[in-house]
NUKOL-769074 format. One line per 2 residues: number of its first residue (from 0); for each residue x, y, z of N, C-alpha, C. Coordinates in nm, 2 decimals. Layout:
BEGIN
NUM = X/Y/Z/X/Y/Z/X/Y/Z ~ ...
***
This chain:
BEGIN
0 = 0.08/-0.12/0.00/0.00/0.00/0.00/0.09/0.12/0.00 ~ 0.06/0.22/-0.08/0.13/0.34/-0.09/0.13/0.42/0.04
2 = 0.23/0.49/0.08/0.24/0.56/0.20/0.13/0.66/0.21 ~ 0.09/0.72/0.10/-0.01/0.83/0.10/-0.14/0.78/0.14
4 = -0.17/0.64/0.14/-0.29/0.59/0.17/-0.29/0.53/0.32 ~ -0.18/0.55/0.39/-0.18/0.50/0.52/-0.28/0.58/0.61
6 = -0.36/0.51/0.68/-0.46/0.58/0.76/-0.40/0.66/0.87 ~ -0.42/0.79/0.87/-0.35/0.88/0.97/-0.44/0.89/1.09
8 = -0.38/0.96/1.19/-0.46/1.00/1.31/-0.49/1.15/1.29 ~ -0.58/1.20/1.37/-0.62/1.34/1.36/-0.67/1.38/1.50
10 = -0.67/1.51/1.51/-0.71/1.57/1.64/-0.86/1.58/1.65 ~ -0.92/1.52/1.75/-1.07/1.53/1.77/-1.11/1.65/1.84
12 = -1.24/1.67/1.84/-1.29/1.79/1.92/-1.35/1.90/1.83 ~ -1.36/2.01/1.89/-1.42/2.13/1.81/-1.31/2.19/1.73
14 = -1.34/2.21/1.60/-1.24/2.27/1.51/-1.30/2.40/1.45 ~ -1.25/2.51/1.47/-1.31/2.63/1.41/-1.26/2.64/1.26
16 = -1.36/2.65/1.17/-1.33/2.66/1.03/-1.34/2.80/0.97 ~ -1.41/2.89/1.04/-1.43/3.03/1.00/-1.49/3.10/1.12
18 = -1.49/3.23/1.12/-1.55/3.30/1.23/-1.69/3.24/1.26 ~ -1.71/3.19/1.38/-1.84/3.14/1.43/-1.89/3.01/1.36
20 = -1.80/2.94/1.29/-1.84/2.82/1.22/-1.74/2.71/1.27 ~ -1.80/2.60/1.32/-1.73/2.50/1.39/-1.76/2.36/1.34
22 = -1.66/2.27/1.33/-1.69/2.13/1.31/-1.66/2.06/1.44 ~ -1.73/1.95/1.47/-1.71/1.87/1.58/-1.67/1.73/1.53
24 = -1.54/1.69/1.55/-1.48/1.58/1.49/-1.45/1.47/1.59 ~ -1.48/1.35/1.55/-1.45/1.23/1.64/-1.30/1.18/1.61
26 = -1.24/1.12/1.71/-1.11/1.06/1.69/-1.11/0.94/1.60 ~ -1.22/0.88/1.59/-1.24/0.76/1.51/-1.33/0.79/1.39
28 = -1.33/0.70/1.29/-1.42/0.72/1.18/-1.50/0.59/1.16 ~ -1.50/0.51/1.26/-1.56/0.38/1.25/-1.71/0.38/1.28
30 = -1.78/0.27/1.29/-1.92/0.26/1.32/-1.96/0.35/1.43 ~ -2.06/0.44/1.40/-2.13/0.52/1.50/-2.04/0.63/1.56
32 = -1.92/0.65/1.51/-1.84/0.76/1.55/-1.85/0.87/1.44 ~ -1.95/0.95/1.45/-1.98/1.05/1.34/-1.95/1.19/1.38
34 = -1.93/1.27/1.28/-1.90/1.41/1.30/-2.03/1.50/1.30 ~ -2.02/1.62/1.35/-2.13/1.71/1.35/-2.07/1.85/1.33
36 = -2.15/1.96/1.36/-2.10/2.09/1.35/-2.20/2.19/1.41 ~ -2.16/2.32/1.41/-2.25/2.42/1.46/-2.21/2.56/1.41
38 = -2.30/2.65/1.39/-2.28/2.78/1.35/-2.34/2.88/1.45 ~ -2.27/2.97/1.49/-2.31/3.07/1.60/-2.35/3.20/1.53
40 = -2.47/3.24/1.55/-2.52/3.37/1.50/-2.53/3.47/1.61 ~ -2.58/3.59/1.58/-2.59/3.70/1.68/-2.69/3.66/1.79
42 = -2.79/3.59/1.76/-2.90/3.56/1.86/-2.92/3.41/1.88 ~ -2.87/3.32/1.80/-2.90/3.18/1.81/-2.79/3.09/1.74
44 = -2.81/2.96/1.76/-2.71/2.87/1.71/-2.79/2.77/1.62 ~ -2.72/2.73/1.51/-2.76/2.62/1.42/-2.67/2.51/1.43
46 = -2.73/2.39/1.46/-2.65/2.27/1.48/-2.67/2.18/1.36 ~ -2.56/2.12/1.31/-2.57/2.02/1.20/-2.54/1.88/1.26
48 = -2.65/1.80/1.27/-2.66/1.66/1.31/-2.64/1.65/1.46 ~ -2.71/1.55/1.51/-2.68/1.50/1.65/-2.59/1.38/1.64
50 = -2.58/1.30/1.75/-2.49/1.19/1.75/-2.56/1.06/1.77 ~ -2.49/0.95/1.79/-2.54/0.82/1.79/-2.61/0.78/1.92
52 = -2.57/0.84/2.03/-2.62/0.81/2.16/-2.65/0.93/2.24 ~ -2.73/0.91/2.34/-2.76/1.03/2.43/-2.63/1.09/2.49
54 = -2.54/1.00/2.54/-2.42/1.04/2.60/-2.33/1.12/2.51 ~ -2.32/1.07/2.38/-2.23/1.14/2.29/-2.29/1.27/2.25
56 = -2.42/1.28/2.24/-2.49/1.41/2.20/-2.48/1.51/2.32 ~ -2.49/1.46/2.44/-2.48/1.55/2.55/-2.33/1.61/2.56
58 = -2.24/1.52/2.52/-2.10/1.57/2.52/-2.08/1.67/2.41 ~ -2.14/1.65/2.30/-2.14/1.75/2.19/-2.20/1.88/2.23
60 = -2.31/1.87/2.30/-2.38/1.99/2.35/-2.30/2.07/2.45 ~ -2.23/1.99/2.53/-2.14/2.06/2.63/-2.03/2.14/2.56
62 = -1.98/2.08/2.45/-1.87/2.15/2.38/-1.93/2.28/2.31 ~ -2.05/2.27/2.26/-2.11/2.39/2.21/-2.12/2.50/2.32
64 = -2.16/2.46/2.44/-2.18/2.55/2.55/-2.05/2.61/2.60 ~ -1.94/2.55/2.57/-1.81/2.61/2.60/-1.78/2.73/2.51
66 = -1.85/2.73/2.39/-1.83/2.84/2.29/-1.93/2.95/2.31 ~ -2.06/2.91/2.33/-2.17/3.00/2.34/-2.28/2.95/2.43
68 = -2.35/3.04/2.49/-2.48/3.01/2.57/-2.60/3.05/2.49 ~ -2.59/3.09/2.37/-2.70/3.13/2.29/-2.79/3.01/2.26
70 = -2.92/3.03/2.25/-3.02/2.92/2.23/-2.99/2.85/2.10 ~ -3.01/2.72/2.10/-3.00/2.64/1.98/-3.13/2.64/1.91
72 = -3.15/2.71/1.80/-3.28/2.73/1.74/-3.31/2.62/1.64 ~ -3.21/2.58/1.56/-3.23/2.49/1.45/-3.13/2.37/1.46
74 = -3.18/2.25/1.44/-3.10/2.13/1.42/-3.12/2.08/1.28 ~ -3.02/2.07/1.20/-3.03/2.02/1.07/-2.98/1.87/1.07
76 = -3.06/1.78/1.01/-3.01/1.65/0.99/-2.97/1.63/0.85 ~ -2.85/1.58/0.83/-2.80/1.56/0.69/-2.86/1.44/0.62
78 = -2.90/1.34/0.70/-2.97/1.22/0.66/-3.03/1.15/0.78 ~ -3.09/1.03/0.76/-3.17/0.97/0.86/-3.10/0.87/0.95
80 = -2.98/0.83/0.91/-2.91/0.73/0.99/-2.89/0.77/1.14 ~ -2.89/0.66/1.22/-2.90/0.69/1.36/-2.78/0.76/1.42
82 = -2.66/0.74/1.36/-2.55/0.81/1.41/-2.55/0.96/1.39 ~ -2.65/1.01/1.32/-2.68/1.15/1.29/-2.81/1.20/1.34
84 = -2.89/1.11/1.40/-3.03/1.15/1.44/-3.07/1.09/1.58 ~ -3.01/0.99/1.63/-3.06/0.92/1.75/-3.05/1.01/1.87
86 = -2.97/1.12/1.87/-2.96/1.21/1.98/-3.04/1.34/1.95 ~ -3.12/1.35/1.85/-3.20/1.47/1.82/-3.27/1.53/1.94
88 = -3.33/1.44/2.02/-3.41/1.48/2.14/-3.33/1.55/2.25 ~ -3.20/1.53/2.24/-3.12/1.60/2.34/-3.12/1.75/2.32
90 = -3.14/1.79/2.20/-3.16/1.94/2.17/-3.30/1.98/2.18 ~ -3.36/1.95/2.29/-3.50/1.98/2.31/-3.53/2.13/2.29
92 = -3.63/2.16/2.22/-3.67/2.30/2.19/-3.62/2.35/2.05 ~ -3.52/2.27/1.99/-3.47/2.31/1.86/-3.57/2.27/1.75
94 = -3.58/2.35/1.65/-3.66/2.31/1.53/-3.57/2.23/1.44 ~ -3.62/2.10/1.41/-3.54/2.01/1.33/-3.57/2.03/1.18
96 = -3.47/2.04/1.10/-3.49/2.05/0.95/-3.42/1.94/0.88 ~ -3.49/1.88/0.78/-3.43/1.77/0.70/-3.49/1.77/0.57
98 = -3.44/1.68/0.48/-3.51/1.65/0.36/-3.63/1.57/0.39 ~ -3.73/1.58/0.30/-3.86/1.51/0.32/-3.84/1.36/0.33
100 = -3.75/1.31/0.25/-3.72/1.16/0.25/-3.65/1.12/0.39 ~ -3.57/1.21/0.44/-3.51/1.18/0.57/-3.62/1.17/0.68
102 = -3.71/1.27/0.68/-3.82/1.26/0.78/-3.90/1.13/0.76 ~ -3.93/1.10/0.64/-4.01/0.98/0.61/-3.93/0.85/0.67
104 = -3.80/0.84/0.64/-3.73/0.73/0.69/-3.72/0.73/0.84 ~ -3.70/0.84/0.91/-3.70/0.84/1.05/-3.83/0.80/1.11
106 = -3.94/0.84/1.05/-4.08/0.81/1.11/-4.12/0.66/1.07 ~ -4.09/0.62/0.95/-4.13/0.49/0.90/-4.04/0.38/0.95
108 = -3.91/0.40/0.93/-3.81/0.30/0.97/-3.79/0.29/1.12 ~ -3.81/0.41/1.18/-3.78/0.42/1.33/-3.64/0.40/1.36
110 = -3.61/0.32/1.46/-3.47/0.29/1.49/-3.45/0.15/1.52 ~ -3.32/0.11/1.52/-3.29/-0.03/1.55/-3.30/-0.06/1.70
112 = -3.32/-0.18/1.73/-3.33/-0.22/1.87/-3.21/-0.19/1.95 ~ -3.22/-0.10/2.05/-3.10/-0.06/2.13/-3.02/-0.18/2.18
114 = -3.09/-0.28/2.22/-3.02/-0.40/2.28/-2.94/-0.47/2.17 ~ -2.99/-0.48/2.05/-2.92/-0.54/1.94/-2.80/-0.45/1.91
116 = -2.82/-0.32/1.91/-2.70/-0.23/1.88/-2.60/-0.24/1.99 ~ -2.64/-0.26/2.11/-2.54/-0.27/2.22/-2.47/-0.40/2.21
118 = -2.53/-0.51/2.15/-2.46/-0.64/2.13/-2.36/-0.63/2.02 ~ -2.40/-0.56/1.91/-2.31/-0.56/1.80/-2.20/-0.46/1.82
120 = -2.23/-0.35/1.89/-2.14/-0.24/1.91/-2.12/-0.21/2.06 ~ -2.06/-0.30/2.13/-2.06/-0.29/2.28/-1.98/-0.17/2.33
122 = -1.91/-0.10/2.25/-1.84/0.02/2.31/-1.93/0.14/2.33 ~ -2.06/0.13/2.28/-2.15/0.23/2.30/-2.27/0.19/2.40
124 = -2.33/0.29/2.45/-2.45/0.27/2.53/-2.57/0.34/2.46 ~ -2.65/0.26/2.40/-2.76/0.31/2.31/-2.89/0.33/2.39
126 = -2.89/0.31/2.52/-3.01/0.33/2.60/-3.05/0.48/2.59 ~ -3.18/0.49/2.57/-3.24/0.63/2.56/-3.24/0.69/2.43
128 = -3.19/0.62/2.32/-3.20/0.68/2.19/-3.35/0.69/2.15 ~ -3.37/0.78/2.05/-3.51/0.80/2.01/-3.51/0.84/1.86
130 = -3.62/0.81/1.79/-3.65/0.85/1.66/-3.72/0.98/1.66 ~ -3.66/1.09/1.63/-3.72/1.22/1.65/-3.72/1.29/1.51
132 = -3.83/1.29/1.44/-3.83/1.34/1.30/-3.83/1.50/1.29 ~ -3.80/1.54/1.17/-3.79/1.69/1.15/-3.93/1.76/1.16
134 = -3.92/1.88/1.20/-4.04/1.97/1.20/-4.06/2.04/1.07 ~ -3.95/2.06/1.00/-3.96/2.13/0.87/-3.88/2.05/0.77
136 = -3.94/2.02/0.65/-3.88/1.95/0.54/-3.88/2.03/0.41 ~ -3.79/1.99/0.32/-3.79/2.05/0.19/-3.75/1.95/0.09
138 = -3.75/1.99/-0.04/-3.72/1.90/-0.15/-3.58/1.92/-0.20 ~ -3.56/2.04/-0.28/-3.43/2.06/-0.34/-3.34/2.16/-0.27
140 = -3.39/2.27/-0.23/-3.31/2.38/-0.17/-3.39/2.45/-0.06 ~ -3.31/2.49/0.04/-3.37/2.57/0.15/-3.25/2.66/0.20
142 = -3.28/2.79/0.22/-3.17/2.88/0.26/-3.22/2.94/0.40 ~ -3.13/2.93/0.50/-3.15/3.00/0.62/-3.07/3.13/0.61
144 = -3.13/3.24/0.64/-3.06/3.37/0.64/-3.03/3.40/0.78 ~ -2.91/3.37/0.82/-2.86/3.38/0.95/-2.78/3.50/0.97
146 = -2.84/3.61/1.01/-2.77/3.74/1.01/-2.73/3.77/0.87 ~ -2.60/3.80/0.84/-2.56/3.83/0.71/-2.52/3.71/0.63
148 = -2.52/3.59/0.70/-2.47/3.47/0.64/-2.58/3.39/0.58 ~ -2.56/3.33/0.46/-2.65/3.23/0.40/-2.61/3.09/0.44
150 = -2.70/3.01/0.49/-2.68/2.87/0.52/-2.76/2.79/0.42 ~ -2.70/2.74/0.32/-2.78/2.67/0.21/-2.79/2.52/0.23
152 = -2.91/2.47/0.23/-2.93/2.33/0.24/-2.97/2.28/0.10 ~ -2.89/2.18/0.06/-2.91/2.13/-0.08/-2.92/1.98/-0.09
154 = -3.02/1.94/-0.16/-3.04/1.80/-0.19/-3.02/1.78/-0.34 ~ -2.92/1.70/-0.38/-2.89/1.67/-0.52/-2.97/1.56/-0.58
156 = -3.02/1.46/-0.49/-3.08/1.34/-0.54/-3.03/1.23/-0.45 ~ -3.08/1.11/-0.47/-3.04/0.99/-0.39/-2.88/0.97/-0.41
158 = -2.82/0.94/-0.30/-2.67/0.92/-0.30/-2.64/0.82/-0.19 ~ -2.58/0.86/-0.08/-2.55/0.77/0.03/-2.68/0.71/0.08
160 = -2.79/0.80/0.09/-2.92/0.75/0.11/-3.01/0.83/0.01 ~ -3.14/0.81/0.02/-3.23/0.88/-0.07/-3.25/1.02/-0.03
162 = -3.22/1.06/0.10/-3.25/1.19/0.15/-3.14/1.27/0.20 ~ -3.02/1.25/0.15/-2.90/1.32/0.20/-2.91/1.47/0.15
164 = -2.86/1.56/0.24/-2.84/1.70/0.20/-2.70/1.74/0.25 ~ -2.65/1.85/0.19/-2.53/1.91/0.24/-2.57/2.05/0.30
166 = -2.49/2.10/0.39/-2.50/2.23/0.44/-2.39/2.31/0.39 ~ -2.42/2.41/0.31/-2.32/2.48/0.23/-2.32/2.63/0.27
168 = -2.20/2.67/0.31/-2.18/2.82/0.34/-2.10/2.88/0.23 ~ -2.16/2.94/0.13/-2.09/2.99/0.01/-1.99/3.09/0.04
170 = -2.02/3.19/0.13/-1.92/3.29/0.16/-1.79/3.24/0.22 ~ -1.81/3.14/0.30/-1.69/3.08/0.37/-1.63/2.97/0.29
172 = -1.70/2.92/0.19/-1.65/2.80/0.12/-1.64/2.68/0.20 ~ -1.74/2.65/0.28/-1.74/2.53/0.37/-1.86/2.45/0.34
174 = -1.85/2.32/0.34/-1.96/2.22/0.32/-1.95/2.12/0.43 ~ -2.06/2.11/0.50/-2.09/2.00/0.59/-2.15/1.89/0.51
176 = -2.07/1.79/0.47/-2.11/1.70/0.37/-2.19/1.58/0.42 ~ -2.20/1.56/0.55/-2.27/1.44/0.60/-2.19/1.32/0.55
178 = -2.27/1.21/0.52/-2.20/1.09/0.48/-2.19/1.08/0.33 ~ -2.20/1.19/0.26/-2.15/1.20/0.12/-2.00/1.17/0.12
180 = -1.93/1.20/0.23/-1.78/1.18/0.24/-1.75/1.10/0.36 ~ -1.70/0.98/0.33/-1.63/0.90/0.43/-1.48/0.91/0.40
182 = -1.40/0.94/0.50/-1.26/0.96/0.48/-1.19/0.87/0.59 ~ -1.10/0.78/0.54/-1.04/0.68/0.62/-1.13/0.59/0.69
184 = -1.25/0.57/0.63/-1.35/0.48/0.68/-1.43/0.43/0.56 ~ -1.45/0.30/0.55/-1.52/0.24/0.44/-1.65/0.30/0.41
186 = -1.68/0.36/0.30/-1.81/0.42/0.27/-1.92/0.31/0.27 ~ -2.04/0.35/0.30/-2.15/0.26/0.31/-2.27/0.32/0.23
188 = -2.31/0.24/0.13/-2.42/0.29/0.04/-2.54/0.19/0.03 ~ -2.58/0.14/0.14/-2.68/0.03/0.14/-2.82/0.09/0.11
190 = -2.84/0.22/0.12/-2.98/0.27/0.11/-2.99/0.38/0.00 ~ -2.89/0.39/-0.08/-2.90/0.50/-0.18/-2.87/0.45/-0.32
192 = -2.79/0.53/-0.39/-2.75/0.50/-0.53/-2.61/0.53/-0.55 ~ -2.53/0.43/-0.60/-2.39/0.46/-0.62/-2.37/0.56/-0.74
194 = -2.45/0.54/-0.84/-2.45/0.63/-0.96/-2.49/0.77/-0.91 ~ -2.59/0.78/-0.83/-2.63/0.91/-0.78/-2.53/0.97/-0.68
196 = -2.47/0.89/-0.60/-2.36/0.94/-0.51/-2.25/1.00/-0.58 ~ -2.20/0.94/-0.69/-2.10/0.99/-0.77/-2.14/1.12/-0.84
198 = -2.26/1.13/-0.89/-2.31/1.26/-0.95/-2.31/1.37/-0.84 ~ -2.35/1.33/-0.72/-2.36/1.43/-0.61/-2.23/1.48/-0.57
200 = -2.13/1.40/-0.57/-1.99/1.44/-0.54/-1.94/1.53/-0.65 ~ -1.97/1.50/-0.77/-1.93/1.59/-0.88/-2.00/1.73/-0.87
202 = -2.13/1.73/-0.83/-2.20/1.85/-0.82/-2.15/1.93/-0.70 ~ -2.11/1.86/-0.59/-2.05/1.93/-0.48/-1.92/1.99/-0.51
204 = -1.84/1.92/-0.60/-1.71/1.97/-0.64/-1.72/2.11/-0.71 ~ -1.83/2.12/-0.79/-1.85/2.24/-0.87/-1.88/2.36/-0.78
206 = -1.91/2.34/-0.66/-1.94/2.45/-0.57/-1.81/2.52/-0.53 ~ -1.70/2.45/-0.54/-1.57/2.52/-0.52/-1.54/2.54/-0.37
208 = -1.59/2.46/-0.28/-1.56/2.48/-0.14/-1.41/2.45/-0.11 ~ -1.37/2.52/0.00/-1.23/2.50/0.04/-1.22/2.40/0.16
210 = -1.32/2.38/0.23/-1.32/2.28/0.34/-1.45/2.20/0.34 ~ -1.43/2.07/0.37/-1.54/1.98/0.38/-1.53/1.91/0.51
212 = -1.65/1.90/0.58/-1.66/1.83/0.70/-1.73/1.69/0.67 ~ -1.65/1.58/0.67/-1.71/1.45/0.63/-1.81/1.40/0.74
214 = -1.89/1.31/0.71/-1.97/1.24/0.81/-1.88/1.16/0.91 ~ -1.77/1.11/0.85/-1.67/1.03/0.93/-1.53/1.06/0.87
216 = -1.44/1.10/0.97/-1.31/1.13/0.93/-1.27/1.27/0.95 ~ -1.15/1.31/0.93/-1.11/1.45/0.95/-1.16/1.55/0.85
218 = -1.16/1.68/0.89/-1.19/1.78/0.80/-1.09/1.78/0.68 ~ -1.14/1.80/0.56/-1.05/1.78/0.44/-1.07/1.89/0.34
220 = -0.99/1.89/0.24/-1.01/1.97/0.12/-1.05/1.87/0.01 ~ -1.04/1.91/-0.12/-1.10/1.84/-0.23/-1.04/1.70/-0.24
222 = -0.91/1.68/-0.19/-0.85/1.56/-0.20/-0.92/1.45/-0.12 ~ -0.98/1.49/-0.01/-1.05/1.39/0.07/-1.18/1.35/0.00
224 = -1.25/1.44/-0.06/-1.37/1.41/-0.14/-1.33/1.31/-0.25 ~ -1.22/1.34/-0.32/-1.18/1.25/-0.43/-1.14/1.11/-0.38
226 = -1.08/1.10/-0.27/-1.04/0.97/-0.21/-1.17/0.89/-0.19 ~ -1.27/0.95/-0.13/-1.40/0.87/-0.11/-1.45/0.83/-0.25
228 = -1.45/0.92/-0.34/-1.50/0.90/-0.48/-1.43/0.78/-0.54 ~ -1.30/0.77/-0.52/-1.22/0.66/-0.58/-1.26/0.52/-0.53
230 = -1.30/0.52/-0.40/-1.35/0.39/-0.34/-1.48/0.36/-0.41 ~ -1.57/0.45/-0.43/-1.70/0.42/-0.49/-1.68/0.38/-0.63
232 = -1.59/0.44/-0.71/-1.57/0.40/-0.85/-1.51/0.26/-0.85 ~ -1.42/0.23/-0.77/-1.36/0.10/-0.76/-1.46/-0.01/-0.74
234 = -1.54/0.01/-0.63/-1.63/-0.09/-0.59/-1.74/-0.11/-0.70 ~ -1.79/0.00/-0.75/-1.89/-0.01/-0.86/-1.84/-0.08/-0.98
236 = -1.72/-0.05/-1.02/-1.66/-0.11/-1.14/-1.64/-0.26/-1.12 ~ -1.58/-0.30/-1.01/-1.55/-0.44/-0.98/-1.68/-0.52/-0.96
238 = -1.78/-0.46/-0.89/-1.90/-0.53/-0.87/-1.97/-0.56/-1.00 ~ -1.97/-0.46/-1.10/-2.04/-0.48/-1.22/-1.98/-0.60/-1.30
240 = -1.84/-0.62/-1.29/-1.78/-0.73/-1.36/-1.84/-0.86/-1.30 ~ -1.85/-0.87/-1.17/-1.90/-0.99/-1.10/-2.05/-1.01/-1.12
242 = -2.12/-0.90/-1.13/-2.26/-0.91/-1.16/-2.28/-0.98/-1.29 ~ -2.21/-0.93/-1.39/-2.22/-0.98/-1.53/-2.18/-1.12/-1.54
244 = -2.09/-1.17/-1.45/-2.05/-1.31/-1.45/-2.15/-1.40/-1.37 ~ -2.25/-1.34/-1.31/-2.35/-1.42/-1.24/-2.32/-1.46/-1.10
246 = -2.22/-1.39/-1.04/-2.19/-1.42/-0.90/-2.30/-1.37/-0.81 ~ -2.31/-1.43/-0.69/-2.40/-1.39/-0.59/-2.34/-1.26/-0.52
248 = -2.42/-1.20/-0.44/-2.37/-1.08/-0.36/-2.26/-1.13/-0.27 ~ -2.28/-1.23/-0.19/-2.18/-1.28/-0.10/-2.05/-1.32/-0.17
250 = -2.06/-1.39/-0.28/-1.94/-1.43/-0.36/-1.86/-1.30/-0.40 ~ -1.94/-1.21/-0.46/-1.87/-1.09/-0.51/-1.81/-1.01/-0.40
252 = -1.88/-0.99/-0.29/-1.83/-0.91/-0.17/-1.70/-0.97/-0.12 ~ -1.69/-1.10/-0.12/-1.56/-1.16/-0.07/-1.45/-1.17/-0.17
254 = -1.49/-1.14/-0.30/-1.40/-1.16/-0.41/-1.33/-1.03/-0.45 ~ -1.39/-0.91/-0.42/-1.34/-0.79/-0.47/-1.22/-0.74/-0.39
256 = -1.11/-0.72/-0.46/-0.99/-0.67/-0.39/-1.00/-0.52/-0.37 ~ -0.98/-0.47/-0.25/-1.00/-0.33/-0.22/-0.88/-0.24/-0.24
258 = -0.77/-0.30/-0.28/-0.65/-0.23/-0.31/-0.61/-0.14/-0.20 ~ -0.59/-0.01/-0.23/-0.54/0.08/-0.12/-0.63/0.11/-0.01
260 = -0.76/0.07/-0.03/-0.86/0.09/0.07/-0.87/-0.02/0.17 ~ -0.79/-0.12/0.15/-0.80/-0.24/0.24/-0.76/-0.20/0.38
262 = -0.69/-0.09/0.40/-0.65/-0.05/0.54/-0.76/0.03/0.60 ~ -0.86/0.08/0.53/-0.97/0.15/0.59/-1.05/0.05/0.68
264 = -1.09/0.10/0.79/-1.17/0.01/0.88/-1.31/-0.02/0.82 ~ -1.37/-0.13/0.88/-1.51/-0.17/0.85/-1.52/-0.22/0.70
266 = -1.43/-0.30/0.66/-1.44/-0.36/0.53/-1.57/-0.43/0.50 ~ -1.63/-0.48/0.61/-1.75/-0.56/0.59/-1.87/-0.48/0.52
268 = -1.85/-0.35/0.52/-1.95/-0.27/0.45/-1.96/-0.31/0.30 ~ -1.86/-0.37/0.25/-1.86/-0.41/0.11/-1.98/-0.50/0.08
270 = -2.02/-0.58/0.18/-2.13/-0.67/0.16/-2.26/-0.60/0.12 ~ -2.29/-0.49/0.20/-2.41/-0.42/0.17/-2.40/-0.32/0.05
272 = -2.27/-0.28/0.03/-2.25/-0.20/-0.10/-2.28/-0.28/-0.22 ~ -2.23/-0.41/-0.22/-2.26/-0.49/-0.33/-2.41/-0.53/-0.34
274 = -2.47/-0.55/-0.23/-2.62/-0.57/-0.23/-2.69/-0.46/-0.29 ~ -2.66/-0.33/-0.26/-2.72/-0.22/-0.32/-2.69/-0.21/-0.47
276 = -2.56/-0.24/-0.51/-2.53/-0.23/-0.65/-2.60/-0.34/-0.73 ~ -2.62/-0.46/-0.68/-2.70/-0.56/-0.75/-2.84/-0.51/-0.78
278 = -2.90/-0.44/-0.69/-3.03/-0.38/-0.71/-3.02/-0.27/-0.81 ~ -2.92/-0.19/-0.80/-2.90/-0.08/-0.90/-2.88/-0.13/-1.04
280 = -2.80/-0.24/-1.05/-2.77/-0.30/-1.18/-2.90/-0.36/-1.24 ~ -2.99/-0.40/-1.16/-3.12/-0.45/-1.20/-3.22/-0.34/-1.24
282 = -3.18/-0.22/-1.21/-3.27/-0.11/-1.24/-3.37/-0.07/-1.13 ~ -3.35/-0.12/-1.01/-3.45/-0.10/-0.91/-3.44/0.04/-0.85
284 = -3.55/0.10/-0.82/-3.56/0.24/-0.76/-3.52/0.24/-0.62 ~ -3.41/0.32/-0.58/-3.37/0.32/-0.44/-3.47/0.37/-0.34
286 = -3.57/0.45/-0.39/-3.67/0.50/-0.30/-3.77/0.39/-0.26 ~ -3.78/0.28/-0.34/-3.87/0.18/-0.30/-3.81/0.04/-0.28
288 = -3.68/0.02/-0.32/-3.61/-0.10/-0.31/-3.54/-0.10/-0.17 ~ -3.60/-0.15/-0.07/-3.55/-0.14/0.07/-3.48/-0.27/0.11
290 = -3.38/-0.25/0.19/-3.31/-0.36/0.26/-3.37/-0.37/0.40 ~ -3.36/-0.50/0.45/-3.39/-0.52/0.59/-3.27/-0.48/0.67
292 = -3.27/-0.37/0.74/-3.16/-0.31/0.80/-3.10/-0.40/0.91 ~ -3.19/-0.46/0.99/-3.15/-0.54/1.10/-3.08/-0.67/1.05
294 = -3.13/-0.73/0.95/-3.07/-0.84/0.88/-2.93/-0.80/0.82 ~ -2.93/-0.68/0.76/-2.81/-0.63/0.70/-2.70/-0.62/0.80
296 = -2.73/-0.56/0.91/-2.63/-0.54/1.02/-2.58/-0.67/1.07 ~ -2.67/-0.77/1.09/-2.62/-0.90/1.13/-2.53/-0.97/1.03
298 = -2.57/-0.96/0.90/-2.48/-1.01/0.80/-2.34/-0.95/0.80 ~ -2.34/-0.82/0.81/-2.21/-0.75/0.82/-2.13/-0.79/0.94
300 = -2.20/-0.80/1.05/-2.13/-0.84/1.18/-2.07/-0.97/1.16 ~ -2.14/-1.07/1.10/-2.09/-1.20/1.08/-1.97/-1.20/0.99
302 = -1.97/-1.12/0.88/-1.86/-1.11/0.79/-1.74/-1.04/0.86 ~ -1.76/-0.95/0.94/-1.65/-0.88/1.01/-1.58/-0.97/1.11
304 = -1.66/-1.06/1.17/-1.60/-1.15/1.27/-1.54/-1.28/1.21 ~ -1.58/-1.31/1.08/-1.53/-1.44/1.03/-1.49/-1.43/0.88
306 = -1.47/-1.31/0.84/-1.45/-1.29/0.69/-1.30/-1.33/0.66 ~ -1.29/-1.38/0.53/-1.16/-1.41/0.47/-1.17/-1.37/0.33
308 = -1.13/-1.24/0.30/-1.15/-1.19/0.16/-1.05/-1.26/0.07 ~ -1.10/-1.30/-0.05/-1.01/-1.36/-0.15/-0.98/-1.24/-0.24
310 = -0.85/-1.21/-0.25/-0.81/-1.09/-0.33/-0.79/-1.14/-0.47 ~ -0.89/-1.12/-0.55/-0.90/-1.17/-0.69/-0.94/-1.05/-0.78
312 = -0.88/-1.04/-0.89/-0.92/-0.93/-0.99/-0.94/-0.99/-1.13 ~ -1.05/-0.96/-1.19/-1.08/-1.01/-1.32/-1.02/-0.93/-1.43
314 = -0.94/-0.83/-1.40/-0.88/-0.76/-1.51/-0.79/-0.85/-1.59
***
């Protein structure tokens, strides 16, 4: 593996990106260690995403309070996954904003069994998590006029999930990308569209931002976005070869060589990435073609604990 792809370490905690604009970064980029952020205005605060557990979200809220005591008026969810929404209720009194698909998934899918989550991910305490949907939803664009600052919420179309949005600060050149960007953490596309995800990254690139806050991993510039994109291109290309040869999802997932990404944690996500790609190759609509998430997590857990990847390339 090239030295440039060695997984680095980075400084966790609150990182100021511009005057009154902050990222909240975790030391890990693995399961349920997700990033968030907040923007401080003259009279109130806008928060981008909650965390996976009540305790993690309370810790995040305490970090905000070290910066400001102003009321948290809005909480933006970049998508519906629990590591970005399970702590929404900790920001009691905040108005939650999300894409309409995100709200639908939070209300319809609910949340995974906390006891099951505690079993699969024992380093966390999922007691007290809740499914708290948005109060305000939108389709393509929504702009918050926060003092003299524009906070643009943009939905490009299905990508990592069907309801992802970015939070874009055009004047500062900052994008809170949610899980459109996984950096030094294996991307997971079980509920969206790989083709759409790649288009979304291209559209994001055209905005010309200088700093990106990934859903997982350190704050990055365009190189971080491109590294995530390279993983998606690799997996989509290699999966298509194996789909065309008639391989099963499990066969293909264990057969694809991840190359420089083999050092990124949570390789087992390849299983659900291939599952989604098989559906995509068959022309299924990601808004209606749903996976059983509990079953999916159990399959990935089994693969993580007993996997033996065969490094084979059909080139």
